[in-house]
C-alpha positions as CSV (number, residue, x, y, z in Angstrom):
1,X,-18.1,5.0,-21.4
2,X,-17.0,2.0,-19.4
3,X,-16.7,-0.2,-22.4
4,X,-14.5,2.4,-24.1
5,X,-12.2,2.7,-21.1
6,X,-12.0,-1.1,-20.8
7,X,-10.9,-1.4,-24.4
8,X,-8.5,1.5,-24.1
9,X,-7.0,-0.1,-21.0
10,X,-6.7,-3.5,-22.7
11,X,-5.1,-2.1,-25.8
12,X,-2.6,0.0,-23.7
13,X,-1.8,-3.1,-21.6
14,X,-1.6,-5.4,-24.7
15,X,0.5,-3.2,-27.0
16,X,2.6,-1.2,-24.5
17,X,2.8,-2.5,-21.0
18,X,3.1,-6.3,-21.8
19,X,5.8,-5.8,-24.4
20,X,8.0,-3.5,-22.2
21,X,7.6,-5.8,-19.2
22,X,8.6,-8.8,-21.3
23,X,11.6,-7.0,-22.9
24,X,12.9,-5.2,-19.8
25,X,12.0,-8.0,-17.4
26,X,13.7,-10.7,-19.6
27,X,16.7,-8.5,-20.2
28,X,17.3,-7.9,-16.4
29,X,16.5,-11.5,-15.6
30,X,19.2,-12.7,-18.0
31,X,21.8,-10.0,-17.1
32,X,21.3,-10.5,-13.4
33,X,21.4,-14.3,-13.8
34,X,17.8,-15.1,-12.5
35,X,18.5,-13.2,-9.3
36,X,14.8,-13.3,-8.3
37,X,15.0,-17.1,-8.1
38,X,18.6,-17.9,-7.3
39,X,19.0,-15.3,-4.5
40,X,15.5,-15.0,-3.0
41,X,16.7,-17.1,0.0
42,X,19.2,-14.4,0.8
43,X,16.4,-11.8,0.8
44,X,14.3,-14.0,3.2
45,X,17.2,-14.7,5.6
46,X,18.2,-11.0,5.5
47,X,14.6,-10.1,6.3
48,X,14.4,-12.5,9.2
49,X,17.6,-11.3,10.7
50,X,16.6,-7.6,10.5
51,X,16.7,-7.2,14.3
52,X,20.4,-7.3,14.2
53,X,20.5,-4.0,12.2
54,X,18.3,-1.9,14.4
55,X,21.2,0.6,14.9
56,X,21.9,1.1,11.2
57,X,20.8,4.3,9.6
58,X,17.3,4.6,8.3
59,X,13.8,5.4,9.5
60,X,12.3,1.9,9.8
61,X,13.4,-1.7,9.9
62,X,13.5,-3.9,6.9
63,X,10.6,-6.0,8.3
64,X,8.5,-2.8,8.8
65,X,9.4,-1.7,5.3
66,X,8.4,-5.0,3.8
67,X,5.2,-5.0,5.9
68,X,4.4,-1.6,4.4
69,X,5.0,-2.9,0.9
70,X,2.8,-6.0,1.7
71,X,0.2,-3.7,3.2
72,X,0.0,-2.1,-0.3
73,X,-0.1,-5.5,-2.0
74,X,-2.2,-7.6,0.3
75,X,-5.5,-5.9,-0.2
76,X,-8.4,-6.0,-2.5
77,X,-6.0,-7.0,-5.3
78,X,-5.5,-10.5,-3.8
79,X,-9.2,-11.1,-2.9
80,X,-11.6,-8.9,-4.8
81,X,-9.1,-8.5,-7.6
82,X,-9.1,-12.3,-8.2
83,X,-12.9,-12.2,-8.6
84,X,-12.5,-9.3,-11.1
85,X,-9.8,-11.3,-12.9
86,X,-11.7,-14.5,-13.3
87,X,-14.9,-12.6,-14.4
88,X,-13.1,-10.6,-17.0
89,X,-10.3,-12.9,-18.1
90,X,-11.3,-16.4,-17.1
91,X,-9.3,-19.0,-15.2
92,X,-6.4,-18.7,-17.6
93,X,-5.6,-15.2,-16.4
94,X,-3.9,-16.6,-13.4
95,X,-1.1,-18.1,-15.5
96,X,-0.3,-14.6,-16.9
97,X,-0.3,-13.3,-13.4
98,X,2.4,-15.8,-12.5
99,X,4.4,-14.6,-15.5
100,X,4.0,-11.0,-14.5
101,X,5.1,-11.7,-11.0
102,X,8.2,-13.5,-12.2
103,X,9.3,-10.8,-14.6
104,X,8.0,-8.0,-12.3
105,X,10.0,-9.2,-9.3
106,X,13.3,-8.4,-11.0
107,X,11.9,-5.0,-11.9
108,X,11.1,-4.6,-8.2
109,X,14.7,-5.5,-7.3
110,X,16.1,-2.9,-9.6
111,X,13.6,-0.2,-8.5
112,X,14.3,-0.8,-4.8
113,X,18.0,-0.8,-5.5
114,X,17.8,2.5,-7.2
115,X,15.3,4.0,-4.7
116,X,17.8,3.2,-1.9
117,X,20.8,4.4,-3.9
118,X,19.3,7.9,-4.5
119,X,17.5,8.4,-1.2
120,X,18.2,11.3,1.1
121,X,16.9,12.8,4.4
122,X,14.0,15.3,4.4
123,X,13.4,18.1,6.8
124,X,12.1,15.8,9.5
125,X,15.1,13.5,9.3
126,X,13.3,10.7,7.5
127,X,14.8,9.0,4.5
128,X,12.8,9.6,1.3
129,X,13.4,8.0,-2.1
130,X,11.6,6.3,-5.0
131,X,11.3,6.6,-8.8
132,X,10.8,10.4,-8.7
133,X,14.3,10.8,-7.1
134,X,16.2,8.4,-9.3
135,X,14.5,9.8,-12.4
136,X,15.5,13.4,-11.4
137,X,18.9,12.7,-9.7
138,X,20.1,9.6,-11.4
139,X,18.7,10.0,-14.9
140,X,18.8,13.8,-14.7
141,X,15.2,14.0,-16.0
142,X,13.3,15.9,-13.4
143,X,10.2,16.3,-15.6
144,X,9.9,12.5,-15.6
145,X,10.1,12.5,-11.9
146,X,7.3,15.1,-11.8
147,X,5.1,13.0,-14.1
148,X,5.7,9.9,-12.0
149,X,4.8,11.7,-8.8
150,X,1.6,13.1,-10.3
151,X,0.6,9.6,-11.5
152,X,1.5,8.2,-8.1
153,X,-0.9,10.6,-6.4
154,X,-3.7,9.8,-8.8
155,X,-3.2,6.1,-8.4
156,X,-3.1,6.4,-4.6
157,X,-6.5,8.1,-4.7
158,X,-7.9,5.4,-6.9
159,X,-6.1,2.2,-6.0
160,X,-5.2,3.0,-2.5
161,X,-8.4,4.8,-1.5
162,X,-11.5,4.4,-3.6
163,X,-11.1,0.8,-4.6
164,X,-10.1,-0.3,-1.1
165,X,-13.1,1.5,0.5
166,X,-15.5,0.2,-2.2
167,X,-14.4,-3.4,-1.7
168,X,-14.9,-3.1,2.0
169,X,-18.3,-1.4,1.5
170,X,-19.9,-4.2,-0.7
171,X,-20.0,-6.9,2.0
172,X,-20.7,-4.5,4.9
173,X,-23.6,-3.0,3.0
174,X,-24.9,-6.6,2.4
175,X,-25.1,-7.3,6.1
176,X,-27.1,-4.1,6.7
177,X,-24.6,-1.5,7.7
178,X,-25.7,1.9,6.3
179,X,-23.2,3.6,3.8
180,X,-22.8,6.8,5.9
181,X,-21.7,4.8,8.9
182,X,-19.2,2.9,6.8
183,X,-17.8,6.1,5.4
184,X,-17.5,7.8,8.8
185,X,-15.9,4.8,10.5
186,X,-13.3,4.3,7.8
187,X,-12.5,8.0,7.6
188,X,-11.9,8.2,11.4
189,X,-9.8,5.0,11.5
190,X,-7.6,6.0,8.6
191,X,-7.3,9.6,9.9
192,X,-6.1,8.4,13.4
193,X,-3.2,6.6,11.7
194,X,-2.1,8.7,8.7
195,X,-2.3,12.0,10.6
196,X,0.4,10.7,12.9
197,X,4.0,10.1,11.9
198,X,5.5,7.4,9.7
199,X,6.5,5.4,12.8
200,X,2.9,5.1,13.9
201,X,1.8,4.0,10.4
202,X,4.5,1.3,10.1
203,X,3.8,0.0,13.6
204,X,0.2,-0.5,12.8
205,X,0.8,-2.4,9.5
206,X,3.7,-4.4,11.1
207,X,1.1,-6.0,13.5
208,X,-1.9,-6.2,11.3
209,X,-0.4,-7.6,8.0
210,X,1.1,-10.8,9.4
211,X,-2.0,-11.6,11.6
212,X,-4.4,-11.1,8.7
213,X,-2.3,-13.1,6.3
214,X,-2.2,-16.1,8.7
215,X,-6.0,-15.8,9.3
216,X,-6.7,-15.8,5.6
217,X,-4.3,-18.6,4.8
218,X,-5.7,-20.8,7.6
219,X,-9.4,-20.4,6.4
220,X,-8.3,-20.9,2.8
221,X,-6.4,-24.1,3.4
222,X,-9.4,-25.5,5.3
223,X,-11.6,-24.9,2.2
224,X,-9.0,-26.4,-0.2
225,X,-8.6,-29.4,2.1
226,X,-12.4,-29.9,2.0
227,X,-12.4,-29.7,-1.8
228,X,-9.0,-31.4,-2.4
229,X,-10.5,-33.7,-5.1
230,X,-11.2,-30.7,-7.3
231,X,-7.8,-29.0,-7.0
232,X,-6.2,-31.0,-9.8
233,X,-9.1,-30.1,-12.1
234,X,-8.9,-26.5,-11.2
235,X,-5.2,-26.3,-12.1
236,X,-6.0,-28.2,-15.4
237,X,-8.7,-25.6,-16.2
238,X,-6.3,-22.7,-15.4
239,X,-3.5,-24.0,-17.6
240,X,-5.8,-25.0,-20.5
241,X,-7.7,-21.7,-20.5
242,X,-4.5,-19.6,-20.6
243,X,-3.7,-20.3,-24.2
244,X,-7.1,-20.7,-25.8
245,X,-7.0,-18.7,-29.1
246,X,-10.8,-18.1,-29.1
247,X,-13.3,-17.0,-26.4
248,X,-15.0,-19.7,-24.6
249,X,-17.9,-17.7,-23.3
250,X,-18.7,-16.1,-19.9
251,X,-17.8,-12.8,-18.5
252,X,-18.6,-9.5,-20.0
253,X,-15.8,-9.8,-22.7
254,X,-15.4,-13.6,-23.1
255,X,-12.4,-15.6,-22.0
256,X,-10.2,-15.6,-25.0
257,X,-6.4,-15.7,-25.1
258,X,-5.9,-12.0,-25.2
259,X,-8.4,-11.3,-22.5
260,X,-6.7,-13.9,-20.3
261,X,-3.3,-12.3,-21.1
262,X,-4.2,-8.7,-20.6
263,X,-6.4,-9.3,-17.5
264,X,-3.7,-11.5,-16.0
265,X,-1.0,-8.8,-16.4
266,X,-3.3,-6.1,-15.2
267,X,-4.3,-8.0,-12.0
268,X,-0.7,-9.1,-11.5
269,X,0.5,-5.5,-11.7
270,X,-2.3,-4.5,-9.3
271,X,-1.7,-7.3,-6.8
272,X,2.1,-7.1,-6.7
273,X,2.8,-3.5,-7.8
274,X,6.0,-5.0,-9.3
275,X,7.5,-2.4,-11.6
276,X,5.0,0.2,-10.6
277,X,7.4,2.0,-8.3
278,X,5.6,2.0,-5.0
279,X,8.0,-0.4,-3.2
280,X,11.0,1.8,-3.9
281,X,9.2,4.7,-2.2
282,X,8.1,2.6,0.9
283,X,11.4,0.7,1.3
284,X,13.7,3.8,0.9
285,X,13.4,4.5,4.6
286,X,14.6,1.0,5.7
287,X,17.6,0.6,8.1
288,X,20.0,-0.9,5.6
289,X,23.5,-0.1,4.3
290,X,23.5,-2.2,1.1
291,X,21.1,-1.4,-1.8
292,X,21.5,-4.9,-3.1
293,X,20.2,-6.4,0.1
294,X,17.3,-4.0,0.0
295,X,16.5,-5.1,-3.6
296,X,16.7,-8.8,-2.5
297,X,14.3,-8.2,0.3
298,X,11.9,-6.6,-2.2
299,X,11.7,-9.7,-4.4
300,X,10.2,-11.7,-1.5
301,X,6.9,-9.7,-1.7
302,X,5.7,-10.6,-5.3
303,X,6.1,-14.4,-4.6
304,X,4.3,-14.3,-1.3
305,X,1.5,-12.2,-2.9
306,X,1.1,-14.7,-5.7
307,X,0.7,-17.5,-3.3
308,X,-2.3,-15.7,-1.8
309,X,-3.6,-14.9,-5.3
310,X,-3.3,-18.5,-6.4
311,X,-5.1,-19.8,-3.3
312,X,-7.9,-17.3,-3.8
313,X,-8.3,-18.3,-7.4
314,X,-8.4,-22.0,-6.6
315,X,-11.2,-21.3,-4.0
316,X,-13.3,-19.4,-6.6
317,X,-12.9,-22.4,-8.9
318,X,-13.3,-25.4,-6.6
319,X,-16.4,-23.9,-5.0
320,X,-17.7,-22.9,-8.5
321,X,-18.3,-19.4,-7.2
322,X,-17.0,-18.0,-10.5
323,X,-19.9,-19.5,-12.3
324,X,-22.7,-20.1,-9.8
325,X,-22.6,-17.0,-7.5
326,X,-23.8,-14.4,-10.1
327,X,-21.9,-11.9,-8.0
328,X,-19.0,-9.5,-8.5
329,X,-15.9,-8.4,-6.7
330,X,-15.8,-9.0,-3.0
331,X,-19.3,-10.5,-2.8
332,X,-18.1,-13.4,-5.1
333,X,-15.3,-14.2,-2.6
334,X,-17.7,-14.0,0.3
335,X,-20.0,-16.4,-1.4
336,X,-17.1,-18.8,-2.1
337,X,-15.9,-18.8,1.5
338,X,-19.5,-19.3,2.8
339,X,-19.9,-22.3,0.5
340,X,-16.4,-23.6,1.1
341,X,-16.7,-23.7,4.8
342,X,-20.5,-24.5,4.7
343,X,-21.1,-21.7,7.1
344,X,-21.8,-18.0,7.2
345,X,-18.6,-17.7,9.3
346,X,-16.7,-18.2,6.0
347,X,-18.2,-14.9,4.7
348,X,-17.3,-13.1,8.0
349,X,-13.7,-14.3,7.6
350,X,-13.5,-12.6,4.2
351,X,-15.2,-9.5,5.5
352,X,-12.8,-9.2,8.5
353,X,-9.7,-10.1,6.6
354,X,-10.5,-7.8,3.7
355,X,-11.3,-5.0,6.0
356,X,-7.9,-5.1,7.6
357,X,-6.1,-5.8,4.4
358,X,-7.8,-2.9,2.7
359,X,-7.2,-0.7,5.7
360,X,-3.5,-1.3,5.7
361,X,-3.4,-0.9,1.9
362,X,-5.0,2.6,2.3
363,X,-2.3,3.4,4.9
364,X,0.5,2.3,2.6
365,X,-0.7,4.1,-0.5
366,X,-1.4,7.3,1.6
367,X,2.3,7.2,2.6
368,X,3.5,6.7,-1.0
369,X,1.3,9.6,-2.1
370,X,2.5,11.8,0.7
371,X,6.1,11.2,-0.4
372,X,5.2,12.0,-4.0
373,X,3.5,15.2,-2.9
374,X,6.6,16.1,-0.8
375,X,8.8,15.7,-3.9
376,X,6.5,18.0,-5.9
377,X,5.7,20.8,-3.4
378,X,7.5,20.1,-0.2
379,X,6.7,18.8,3.3
380,X,4.0,21.3,4.1
381,X,2.0,20.5,1.0
382,X,2.4,16.8,1.8
383,X,0.8,17.3,5.2
384,X,-2.1,19.2,3.7
385,X,-2.6,16.5,1.1
386,X,-3.2,14.0,3.9
387,X,-6.5,15.8,4.8
388,X,-7.5,15.7,1.1
389,X,-6.8,12.0,1.0
390,X,-9.1,11.6,4.0
391,X,-11.9,13.6,2.4
392,X,-11.9,11.2,-0.6
393,X,-12.5,8.1,1.6
394,X,-16.3,8.4,1.7
395,X,-16.4,8.6,-2.1
396,X,-15.3,5.0,-2.3
397,X,-18.6,3.8,-0.7
398,X,-20.6,5.0,-3.7
399,X,-18.1,4.4,-6.5
400,X,-18.9,2.1,-9.5
401,X,-16.9,-1.1,-9.2
402,X,-15.6,-1.6,-12.8
403,X,-15.1,2.1,-13.5
404,X,-12.8,2.7,-10.7
405,X,-10.9,-0.5,-11.3
406,X,-10.3,0.4,-14.9
407,X,-9.2,3.9,-14.1
408,X,-6.9,2.6,-11.5
409,X,-5.4,0.1,-14.0
410,X,-4.7,3.0,-16.5
411,X,-3.1,5.3,-13.9
412,X,-1.0,2.4,-12.5
413,X,0.2,1.5,-16.0
414,X,1.3,5.1,-16.5
415,X,3.3,5.0,-13.3
416,X,4.9,1.8,-14.5
417,X,5.9,3.4,-17.8
418,X,7.7,6.3,-16.1
419,X,9.3,4.0,-13.6
420,X,10.6,1.6,-16.2
421,X,12.2,4.5,-18.1
422,X,14.3,5.1,-15.0
423,X,15.1,1.5,-14.4
424,X,16.3,0.8,-18.0
425,X,18.1,4.1,-18.1
426,X,20.1,3.2,-14.9
427,X,20.1,-0.5,-15.5
428,X,23.9,-0.6,-16.1
429,X,24.5,0.7,-12.6
430,X,22.2,-2.0,-11.1
431,X,23.8,-4.8,-13.2
432,X,27.4,-3.7,-12.6
433,X,27.1,-3.4,-8.8
434,X,25.0,-6.6,-8.5
435,X,27.5,-8.7,-10.5
436,X,30.4,-7.3,-8.6
437,X,28.9,-8.4,-5.3
438,X,29.9,-11.8,-3.8
439,X,26.9,-13.3,-2.0
C-alpha cells in the first residue's frame, strides 16, 4: 500500500506538479522581471517598518501575519522533512528544493496579492481571504474554491496536525515519555490557543517563532563551525548528486536523478508552502493597504525557510547522520545534533526547537483550516471544526511516518493545482498592477 502511494505521489509530482510549477513560475518570473530577487529588499524593509502601520485597516500586523506564515513553514518540514528528503531522494534533492523555492516564491507573491485583493470582513469583523475567495470571486468559479477549501482542510489535518504531532512524539517517546501523556499534553496546549481568538494565536506565534529560529540557528552554526572542513565536500556531494542519471544506492528507492528531483520538489513545497495557497489565507488579515507590498512581504518567507533547510541538510551530511545513524525522520536529526555538539544537549536542542516549531505549525494550519471551513459552511461550522481538529491531535502519536507524509504530499499537491488555476487565471491583473507600480 505504502509503495503504491509513494509511486503515485512521485508520478503526480513528476508529470503534473513539477511541469506546472516550472511553466507558471518561469512565466511569472519573466513577466514580473525577477521580482522575487530584485524587490525582496523592499519586502524586508516593509516588514521591519510594520509598526508604522498599526492604525491601518486589518486584523493583524504584517509581522504577525508573516510570523503566522513562518509558523506554518518552520516546523517538521525544515527538520524532520530534511531527514525524509535525504533518505528518499539523497543529497541532490536539496538543489531541487532551491529551484522550487525560487519559482515558488513568485507564486507566493501572486497568491498573496490576490488573497489581499479579494479579501473581505466576516461576521466578527476579521478580514478573510485566500484562494477559495479569488477562485470564486475573481475567477467566478466557486466550485474550484470549494474543492480548494476541502483540500485545505484535509491537508491541515495531515500536514498541520498528524505529521507535526508524530514528529514531536518520536524523540519524546525515545526519552521515555509515555504516548498517552504526550497526546494529552499536546491536545491541551493546542486547545488553549486555538479555542481563543485569532489575536491570541498570532500573539503566541509572534513570540515563539523568532526565539526558536534563533535557538536553532545558533546551535546549527556551532555544529557547522566544528565541522567546517567538511562543508565544502558536503556542497560538492549535494551538487553532484542532483543530476546523476542513475541511482547510486541507499534509501528505500535509490538516489537517482528523478528521485532527487521529485523528492526535492515535494519537500520544497512542504517546507515553504509556496504556491500551495496557505500564505494568502494567513496574510489576508494583515494591516496593509497595498496588495503589492503584501505580496513582497510574502516572498521573504521561502528564502528564510530555505536557509534553515540548507543548514539542516548540511548538518545531516557533515555529521554523516544520513548514512551512519540508521534512523528516520526526527530521530536522525536528534542523532546528528548529539554527534555534532558531542553532547546529549544537542539532541535536547532539537527536541525543544522541534516541539515549539511543530506547535506553532499546528496553530497556523488550524487557522487556515478554520478559514476554509468558514468559507464552506460559515463561522459557526468553523468554530465546531476547531474541536474536531483537537480530537485528531492524539492520532498523530500513533501514525506511521512515511504513510502520513505521503498522504500529506498528495493532498498538498492537490491544493497547489487548484491554487495555481486561480493564479494563472488572474495573472494578468497581478502583472498589470505590479508593472504599473513605481517602487
